[in-house]
C-alpha positions as CSV (number, residue, x, y, z in Angstrom):
1,M,-6.2,4.0,-6.6
2,L,-6.3,7.8,-6.5
3,A,-9.6,8.4,-4.9
4,P,-10.7,10.3,-2.8
5,G,-7.8,12.6,-3.3
6,Y,-4.2,13.5,-2.7
7,G,-3.0,12.4,0.7
8,I,-6.3,10.8,1.6
9,M,-6.0,7.0,2.1
10,N,-8.6,4.7,0.6
11,D,-9.3,1.0,1.4
12,A,-7.0,-0.3,-1.3
13,V,-4.1,1.7,0.0
14,A,-4.8,0.8,3.6
15,A,-4.8,-2.9,2.6
16,A,-1.6,-2.5,0.7
17,I,0.1,-0.8,3.6
18,R,-1.2,-3.5,6.0
19,D,-0.2,-6.3,3.8
20,C,3.3,-5.1,3.1
21,A,3.9,-4.6,6.9
22,R,2.4,-7.9,7.9
23,L,3.6,-10.1,5.1
24,D,7.1,-8.6,4.4
25,G,8.0,-6.2,7.2
26,L,7.9,-3.4,4.7
27,L,6.8,0.0,5.7
28,V,5.2,2.1,3.1
29,E,3.4,5.5,3.5
30,P,0.0,6.4,2.2
31,V,0.8,9.2,-0.2
32,Y,3.1,7.7,-2.8
33,T,4.5,4.3,-2.0
34,G,1.3,2.9,-0.6
35,R,-0.7,4.0,-3.6
36,A,1.9,2.6,-6.0
37,M,1.9,-0.7,-4.1
38,A,-2.0,-0.8,-4.2
39,G,-1.7,-0.2,-8.0
40,L,0.8,-3.1,-8.3
41,F,-1.5,-5.4,-6.3
42,A,-4.4,-4.4,-8.5
43,L,-2.4,-5.2,-11.7
44,A,-1.5,-8.6,-10.3
45,H,-5.0,-9.3,-9.2
46,D,-6.4,-8.3,-12.7
47,G,-3.8,-10.6,-14.3
48,R,-2.1,-7.8,-16.1
49,L,1.4,-8.7,-15.1
50,P,3.3,-11.2,-17.2
51,K,2.9,-14.8,-15.9
52,G,6.2,-16.4,-14.8
53,K,8.1,-13.1,-14.8
54,K,9.6,-11.3,-11.9
55,V,8.3,-7.9,-10.9
56,I,10.5,-5.4,-9.1
57,F,9.0,-2.7,-6.9
58,L,11.6,-0.1,-6.1
59,H,10.9,1.5,-2.7
60,T,12.8,4.7,-2.5
61,G,11.8,6.0,0.9
62,G,8.9,7.9,2.5
63,L,9.2,6.5,6.0
64,P,9.0,10.0,7.7
65,A,5.5,10.5,6.2
66,L,4.3,7.7,8.3
67,F,4.5,10.0,11.3
68,G,2.2,12.5,9.7
69,Y,-0.5,9.8,9.1
70,A,-0.2,8.0,12.4
71,T,-3.8,8.5,13.5
72,E,-5.2,7.6,10.1
73,L,-3.0,4.6,9.8
74,R,-4.0,3.3,13.3
75,R,-7.7,3.8,12.4
76,M,-7.6,2.3,8.8
77,V,-4.7,-0.2,8.8
78,L,-4.6,-1.7,12.2
79,R,-8.4,-2.3,12.6
80,K,-9.1,-4.2,9.4
81,K,-8.1,-7.8,8.6
82,S,-5.6,-8.4,5.8
83,R,-6.5,-9.7,2.4
84,A,-4.0,-12.5,2.6
């Protein structure tokens, strides 16, 4: 989830951002929260979360960071179809 580097979005992060916004109306930024959500999605996909248990993702902010990534978000997130 960390490649290609700090503050640089990858496809997994873009998909997590897109899916959170489209499915739940949740806006997450690409530096911290989007990466954490992509990691959570990967854990779920790999079956590494306990079956039948609730998982809580605590979103603590980051909304202002979206403005700094507007061009990249438009390019990576809006142009691709969602996984769901």
